C-alpha positions as CSV (number, residue, x, y, z in Angstrom):
1,M,-1.0,7.1,44.6
2,T,-2.2,7.6,41.0
3,A,-1.5,4.9,38.8
4,V,0.6,5.5,35.4
5,P,-1.2,5.6,32.3
6,A,0.1,2.6,30.5
7,A,1.3,4.2,27.6
8,R,4.0,5.7,29.8
9,R,4.6,3.3,31.8
10,H,6.1,1.4,27.9
11,G,6.9,5.2,27.0
12,S,10.7,3.1,27.4
13,D,10.5,0.1,26.2
14,F,10.8,1.5,21.8
15,A,13.5,4.3,22.8
16,E,15.3,0.9,24.5
17,L,14.4,-0.9,21.5
18,S,15.4,2.2,19.3
19,R,19.3,2.1,20.8
20,S,19.8,-1.5,19.5
21,I,18.5,-1.1,15.8
22,K,21.1,2.1,16.2
23,Q,23.7,0.3,17.5
24,A,23.3,-2.4,15.0
25,G,24.1,0.2,12.9
26,L,20.4,-0.4,10.6
27,L,19.3,3.1,10.5
28,H,22.8,4.0,8.0
29,R,21.8,4.7,4.2
30,R,22.3,1.6,1.8
31,R,23.0,4.4,-1.2
32,G,24.9,1.3,-3.3
33,Y,22.2,-1.0,-3.2
34,Y,19.1,1.8,-4.3
35,L,21.8,2.7,-7.3
36,A,21.5,-0.6,-8.5
37,T,18.0,-1.1,-7.9
38,N,16.9,2.3,-8.9
39,T,19.3,1.9,-12.1
40,L,17.6,-1.6,-13.2
41,T,14.5,-1.0,-12.5
42,I,14.4,2.4,-14.6
43,A,16.2,0.2,-17.3
44,A,13.2,-3.2,-17.3
45,F,10.7,0.2,-17.3
46,A,12.6,1.8,-20.6
47,G,13.3,-1.9,-22.0
48,V,9.3,-2.9,-22.0
49,W,9.0,0.3,-23.6
50,V,11.4,-0.6,-26.1
51,M,9.9,-4.4,-26.7
52,F,6.7,-2.2,-27.2
53,G,7.6,-0.8,-29.9
54,F,9.3,-3.7,-31.6
55,L,6.0,-5.7,-31.6
56,G,3.8,-3.3,-33.0
57,D,0.6,-3.8,-33.4
58,S,0.3,-7.6,-31.7
59,W,-1.6,-9.5,-29.6
60,W,1.3,-10.2,-28.2
61,Q,1.5,-6.8,-26.5
62,L,-0.4,-8.3,-24.1
63,G,2.8,-9.8,-22.6
64,T,4.2,-6.6,-22.8
65,A,1.5,-4.9,-20.9
66,A,1.9,-7.4,-17.6
67,L,5.6,-7.2,-17.9
68,L,4.8,-3.3,-17.2
69,A,2.2,-3.3,-14.4
70,V,5.3,-5.5,-12.6
71,V,8.1,-3.0,-14.0
72,C,5.8,0.2,-12.2
73,T,4.6,-2.0,-9.1
74,Q,8.8,-2.0,-8.7
75,L,9.1,1.7,-9.4
76,S,6.1,2.7,-6.9
77,F,8.1,0.7,-4.4
78,L,11.0,2.9,-4.8
79,G,8.8,5.7,-5.2
80,H,8.0,4.6,-1.6
81,D,10.8,4.2,-0.1
82,A,12.2,7.9,-1.0
83,G,8.5,8.9,0.7
84,H,10.2,7.8,3.5
85,K,13.3,8.9,3.0
86,Q,15.3,6.3,3.2
87,I,17.4,6.5,0.2
88,F,18.9,9.3,1.0
89,R,19.4,11.5,4.1
90,R,17.8,15.2,2.6
91,R,14.1,15.4,2.4
92,R,15.7,17.3,-1.1
93,A,17.3,14.3,-3.1
94,N,14.4,11.7,-1.7
95,D,11.6,13.9,-3.1
96,A,13.5,14.3,-6.3
97,V,13.4,10.5,-6.5
98,G,9.8,9.8,-5.9
99,Y,9.0,12.8,-8.2
100,V,10.8,11.3,-11.1
101,H,9.3,7.4,-10.1
102,A,5.5,9.3,-9.5
103,G,5.9,10.9,-12.3
104,L,6.5,7.3,-14.9
105,V,4.2,5.6,-13.1
106,G,1.6,8.4,-12.8
107,L,0.7,8.8,-10.1
108,S,0.6,12.5,-7.5
109,Y,4.0,12.5,-5.0
110,G,2.5,14.7,-2.9
111,W,-0.9,13.5,-2.5
112,W,1.1,10.1,-1.7
113,V,3.0,10.7,0.6
114,G,0.5,13.1,2.6
115,K,-2.1,10.2,2.5
116,H,0.7,7.5,3.6
117,N,2.2,9.3,6.5
118,R,-1.2,9.8,8.0
119,H,-1.5,6.2,7.7
120,H,1.9,5.7,9.6
121,A,0.5,8.2,12.3
122,N,-2.8,6.7,12.3
123,P,-2.1,2.6,11.4
124,N,-5.8,1.4,11.8
125,H,-7.3,3.7,13.1
126,E,-10.7,3.7,12.8
127,D,-11.2,7.7,12.2
128,D,-8.1,8.6,11.4
129,D,-6.8,6.2,9.0
130,P,-7.1,7.0,5.6
131,D,-6.7,3.7,4.3
132,L,-9.4,2.5,6.4
133,D,-11.8,4.8,4.3
134,I,-12.6,3.1,1.3
135,P,-15.9,3.1,-0.5
136,A,-16.4,0.0,-1.6
137,L,-15.5,-1.7,1.5
138,A,-16.2,-1.9,5.5
139,F,-13.4,-2.5,7.2
140,T,-15.7,-2.1,10.4
141,T,-19.0,-3.5,11.2
142,G,-19.6,0.6,12.5
143,Q,-18.5,1.3,8.6
144,G,-20.9,-1.2,7.5
145,R,-23.9,0.5,9.8
146,I,-23.4,3.8,7.8
147,K,-23.7,2.0,4.2
148,A,-26.4,3.0,2.2
149,G,-27.8,1.7,-1.0
150,F,-25.5,0.1,-3.3
151,L,-22.3,0.4,-1.3
152,R,-24.2,-1.4,1.1
153,W,-24.9,-4.4,-1.1
154,M,-20.9,-4.1,-2.4
155,A,-20.2,-4.2,1.6
156,K,-22.7,-7.7,2.0
157,Y,-20.7,-9.8,-0.2
158,Q,-17.0,-7.5,-0.1
159,A,-14.9,-10.3,0.7
160,F,-16.2,-12.2,-2.6
161,L,-15.7,-8.7,-4.5
162,F,-12.4,-7.8,-2.8
163,F,-9.8,-9.2,-6.0
164,P,-12.2,-8.0,-8.6
165,L,-12.7,-4.5,-7.1
166,L,-8.3,-4.3,-7.4
167,L,-8.9,-4.6,-10.9
168,L,-9.7,-0.8,-10.4
169,E,-6.9,0.3,-8.3
170,G,-5.1,1.6,-10.8
171,F,-7.2,4.0,-12.4
172,N,-8.1,5.1,-8.6
173,L,-4.5,5.9,-8.0
174,H,-4.7,7.3,-11.4
175,W,-8.0,10.0,-11.1
176,S,-7.0,10.8,-6.8
177,S,-4.0,11.5,-8.7
178,I,-5.0,13.9,-11.0
179,Q,-8.1,15.2,-8.8
180,A,-5.6,16.3,-5.8
181,A,-3.5,18.2,-9.0
182,W,-6.5,19.8,-9.7
183,R,-7.5,21.3,-6.5
184,G,-4.3,22.4,-5.8
185,Q,-3.5,19.5,-2.6
186,V,-0.1,19.3,-3.3
187,K,2.7,21.4,-3.1
188,L,3.9,21.2,-6.3
189,R,1.0,22.0,-8.0
190,V,2.5,23.2,-11.0
191,L,5.5,20.2,-11.5
192,E,2.7,17.3,-10.7
193,S,-0.2,18.7,-12.6
194,A,2.2,18.8,-16.0
195,M,3.7,15.7,-14.7
196,L,0.6,13.9,-14.6
197,T,-0.2,15.8,-18.3
198,A,2.9,14.1,-19.6
199,H,2.2,11.1,-18.6
200,T,-1.5,10.8,-19.6
201,G,-0.4,11.7,-22.9
202,G,2.5,10.4,-24.0
203,Y,1.3,6.7,-22.3
204,L,-1.8,7.6,-24.1
205,A,0.0,8.8,-27.5
206,A,2.3,5.6,-27.5
207,V,-0.4,3.1,-27.2
208,F,-2.7,4.0,-30.0
209,V,-0.2,5.6,-32.3
210,V,0.9,1.5,-32.2
211,L,-1.8,-0.5,-31.2
212,S,-4.9,-0.8,-33.6
213,P,-7.7,1.0,-31.2
214,V,-9.4,-3.0,-29.7
215,T,-5.6,-3.9,-29.4
216,A,-4.9,-0.5,-27.6
217,I,-8.0,-0.9,-25.5
218,V,-7.5,-4.2,-24.2
219,F,-3.7,-3.2,-23.6
220,V,-4.1,-0.7,-21.8
221,L,-7.0,-2.5,-19.3
222,L,-4.9,-5.2,-18.6
223,H,-2.1,-2.7,-17.6
224,Q,-3.6,-1.0,-15.4
225,G,-5.7,-3.9,-13.9
226,L,-2.6,-6.2,-13.1
227,W,-1.2,-2.6,-11.8
228,G,-3.8,-2.6,-9.6
229,V,-4.3,-6.5,-8.5
230,Y,-0.3,-6.3,-7.5
231,M,-0.4,-3.3,-5.6
232,G,-3.2,-4.2,-3.6
233,C,-2.0,-7.6,-3.4
234,S,1.1,-6.1,-1.9
235,F,-0.4,-3.5,0.3
236,A,-3.3,-5.2,1.3
237,P,-2.1,-8.0,4.3
238,N,-0.3,-5.5,6.1
239,H,-2.9,-4.0,8.2
240,K,-6.3,-5.4,7.2
241,G,-8.4,-8.2,9.4
242,M,-5.9,-6.6,12.5
243,P,-6.7,-4.7,14.7
244,T,-8.3,-1.4,14.7
245,T,-7.8,0.8,17.3
246,T,-10.1,4.4,18.1
247,N,-9.2,7.6,20.3
248,R,-10.0,5.5,23.4
249,H,-6.9,3.1,23.5
250,E,-4.2,4.2,25.1
251,W,-1.5,1.9,23.9
252,D,2.4,3.7,23.2
253,F,4.4,4.3,20.0
254,L,5.7,0.7,20.0
255,R,2.5,-1.1,20.6
256,K,0.5,0.4,18.3
257,Q,2.8,-0.2,15.5
258,V,3.2,-3.8,16.6
259,L,-0.3,-4.7,17.7
260,T,-2.0,-3.2,14.1
261,S,0.5,-4.8,11.6
262,R,1.1,-8.0,10.1
263,N,4.4,-9.6,8.4
264,I,4.5,-11.7,5.9
265,R,6.8,-14.9,5.8
266,G,9.3,-15.9,3.4
267,G,13.2,-15.5,1.7
268,R,14.9,-13.0,-0.8
269,W,12.2,-14.1,-3.8
270,V,9.2,-12.4,-1.2
271,D,11.3,-9.6,-0.4
272,F,11.0,-8.3,-3.6
273,L,8.1,-9.3,-4.8
274,L,6.5,-7.2,-2.0
275,G,9.0,-4.6,-2.4
276,G,10.3,-4.5,1.5
277,L,6.3,-4.4,2.7
278,N,6.5,-7.9,3.3
279,Y,8.3,-6.9,6.9
280,Q,5.3,-3.9,7.7
281,I,6.2,-4.4,11.7
282,E,9.7,-3.4,11.6
283,H,8.5,-0.4,8.6
284,H,6.0,1.0,10.7
285,L,8.2,1.1,13.7
286,F,11.1,2.4,11.7
287,P,9.3,4.1,8.2
288,S,13.1,5.4,7.9
289,M,15.1,2.3,7.5
290,P,16.3,1.2,4.2
291,R,14.4,-2.2,2.8
292,P,17.6,-3.8,3.1
293,N,17.8,-3.4,6.4
294,L,14.3,-4.7,7.2
295,R,15.2,-8.8,7.1
296,R,18.6,-8.3,9.9
297,A,16.4,-6.0,11.5
298,Q,13.8,-8.0,12.0
299,T,15.2,-10.4,14.2
300,I,15.7,-7.8,16.9
301,V,12.0,-6.7,16.8
302,R,11.0,-10.1,17.1
303,R,13.2,-10.8,20.1
304,F,12.2,-7.2,21.2
305,C,8.6,-8.1,21.3
306,A,8.6,-11.7,22.7
307,T,10.9,-10.5,25.7
308,H,8.3,-7.7,26.1
309,E,5.7,-10.1,26.2
310,I,4.2,-7.7,22.6
311,G,2.0,-9.3,20.4
312,Y,4.1,-10.2,17.0
313,S,1.7,-11.8,14.1
314,Q,3.1,-13.0,11.4
315,C,1.8,-15.5,8.3
316,G,2.8,-17.1,4.9
317,L,1.5,-15.0,2.4
318,F,-1.7,-16.6,1.1
319,R,-2.5,-17.2,4.7
320,S,-2.6,-13.3,4.7
321,Y,-5.1,-13.1,1.8
322,G,-7.3,-15.8,3.9
323,H,-7.0,-13.3,7.3
324,V,-7.9,-10.4,4.9
325,L,-11.0,-12.2,3.3
326,R,-12.6,-13.7,6.9
327,H,-12.0,-10.5,8.8
328,L,-14.2,-8.6,4.9
329,H,-16.3,-11.7,5.5
330,A,-17.1,-11.6,9.1
331,V,-17.3,-7.5,8.6
332,G,-20.3,-8.0,5.9
333,A,-22.1,-10.7,8.2
334,P,-24.6,-8.3,10.5
335,L,-25.3,-6.9,6.7
336,R,-26.4,-9.8,4.8
337,T,-28.1,-11.4,8.4
338,T,-30.4,-8.3,8.6
339,S,-31.0,-7.8,5.2
340,G,-32.4,-11.6,5.4
341,T,-34.2,-11.1,8.7
342,A,-36.1,-8.7,6.4
343,R,-36.9,-10.8,3.6
344,S,-38.3,-12.9,6.4
345,H,-40.7,-10.4,8.0
346,T,-42.2,-9.0,4.7
347,H,-42.4,-12.3,3.7
348,T,-44.2,-13.2,6.8
349,R,-46.5,-10.0,6.3
């Protein structure tokens, strides 16, 4: 008798789970929630800029920069939800919300959606997940081996450099967005180019007109640095340090999404702080599920995984960062050992 591949044997598991989720009504849209959340977040964004205008040229503006970093991250979370069609059922309405939020933050919505969709289709895949393709870091020993020069040195000590590097993530997101629009890698190139130009010009004009040059530079560095750290700290715990996959794996959709993802334990405060990304397993299984329904879905998914003996990873926020740093340190260990051995041989000769 011919053996049935594991992926095919388990193919009906997700269908069973999906029926339970649908019966619980967890894929229904939550327009009231998103109307309130969008209104409050955009009002907060406008309020911070009003505060900026009232304070004028003052070092107190560094507090404004910190507040702006928080609000921009919350806007980014809403853009993320729109990109997954969590707000409306139709793509066009979600995209309209997504483009507005991306324009306020200074990102290319088309570039980000394309990149993020590839990640969802191939979470933690060593070749196909764009979130594992970061030149400054090595997430597998294979990635570490092929690095050379300064990037190899960074991979050796990447656990120590991880959080400092997040200070540059905001600038990296802006630059990647500009490059994508400039190279025509987005569908609405003219619109995105105009929005990015308007955002950059308006932002820099406001900062350098109101503030003295030194204060303005510090404001920009602090705002963009904190935004990058907040964004990085929200997305990094979700998959980093979890198993990676290759084309040799025969996991079905359910196991591929669950086994490569990590949830963050916590209450409503963590839900707000991480924009629902703390329910990463449920989000990857049902990307279009509205954010406020993820908490209820977790109970169903976790019980289902326990019944079917599927590993379900969950830990506290700070412990998740510990897992990430230990993983990065372990990946860099062979490079540090190789370097030390080479120096020892050189000294002996």
